[in-house]
N, C-alpha and C positions, 0 to 999 in steps of 0.2 A: 731080685728086687733088693735094693740097698735099704739101710735103716731109714733114711730120709723119705724114700718112696713109700716104705711101709707105713711110716707115721702119717704122711700126707693121705694115703689111702684109708688108714684107720679113721682119721678125722673127717674125711669125706663121707665114709660109711656112717660115722657117728652123727653127722649132720642130717643124713637121710633118716637115721633112727629117730632123731629129734622131731622130724616132720610126723612120723608115725606116732610118737609119744604124745605130741601136742594134739593130734587128731583124736587119740584115745582119751585124753583127760579133758579136752574142751570141745570136741567135735568141730574144731576149726581147721580149715586148710590154711597152710602158711607157705609163702614163697620166699625165695632168696632175694629179697629186696628190702628197702627201708620200711615199707608197710608191714612186711613180715616181722621185722625186728620190733616195730611198734606193737604188734600183736604179742610178740614174745615178752615185751615189757609188762603187759597186762597179766599174762600167764604167770610170770615170775612173781608179780605182786600177790596173786592168788596162792602161789606155792609158799610165799613168805607167811601169809596169814595162816595157812594150813600148818606150816612148821611151828608157828607160835603156839598153836592149840595142841598139836600132836607132833612133837619133834621127830624129824627124820633121823635115821641112823647115819653114821658117817659114810658107809658104803653107798647108800642111796643119795646122799648129798654130793659125793664125789661123782657118781655116775650121771646124775641129772645135770650137775654143773658142767661137767665135761661135754656131755652131749649137746646141751643148749649153747655152750660156748663155742662148740664146733660149728653149730649153725651160724652163729654170728661171724665167726672167722671165715667160713666158706663163702658167706655173702661178701665179705671184704675181699677175699681172694678172687672171686668172680669179677669184682669191680676193678681192683688195682693189682692183684697178684700177691706174692708172699709165699713163705714156706713155714711149715709147722716145725717146732723145735721142742724137744724134751729137755727141760732144765733139771739137771741132776746135781746141782751144786749142794743141795741138802739131800743126801741119799734116803733119809727117812721120810722126806716129803717132796718127791719130784713133782714138777708141774709142767704143763704144756702151754707154750705161747706161740703166737704167730709173729714171725719176723718179717719185716718189710722195710726196705730203705734204711737199715741201720737202727730201727726201733723195734721193740718187742711189745706185743699187745696180749695181755693175759685175759682173754675173753671169758674163759671158764671161771677165773677168780672173781670177775665182776658179777657173774651170775651167782656164785656162791655168796658174795657179799650182800647182794640184794635179798637172797632167800634168808640168810642167817642173821645179818646184822642191821641192814638198812633198806627197808622196802622203798624208800624214796630214791635210792640209786636208780638212775636211768640208763639202761643198757643202750637205748637208742641214742642218747646224748653221747655216751662213751664211743659208740660206733661212729657217730658223726665227727667227733673230735679225732678219732683214729684216721678216718678218711681224709679230713683236712690236713692232719700231720703228714699222712702218706702222700697226698697229692702235692704238697709243698716240698716234700723230701725226694719223691720219686721222680 
């Protein structure tokens, strides 16, 4: 298995982990579709509120953001396609994006932003914009 296949498998597994995590913290079932991402938006708002009261450590933030970002990205991949990519341009802070039709979508970063900085950020809106960009580019 090459590095790209490994990363795609890792993110697919992370998306499945997100389903279990969401079930564990909210007792909700979530599917790889827009309704699932809408549910995820609400869950992220709750995580943001929790983070404001009792801040998560960096490892927890990275893990949760990556896992939930993987869920959004895999929903996108199921619809339009794409490949995961590890951006190592800053070796101290590598991050994962989904590449599709010449564009990169940092779904995990959007989740992080919503939890830490702006609970008004809509991951559903970002997903819809990504789909529209992807559909017009692909």
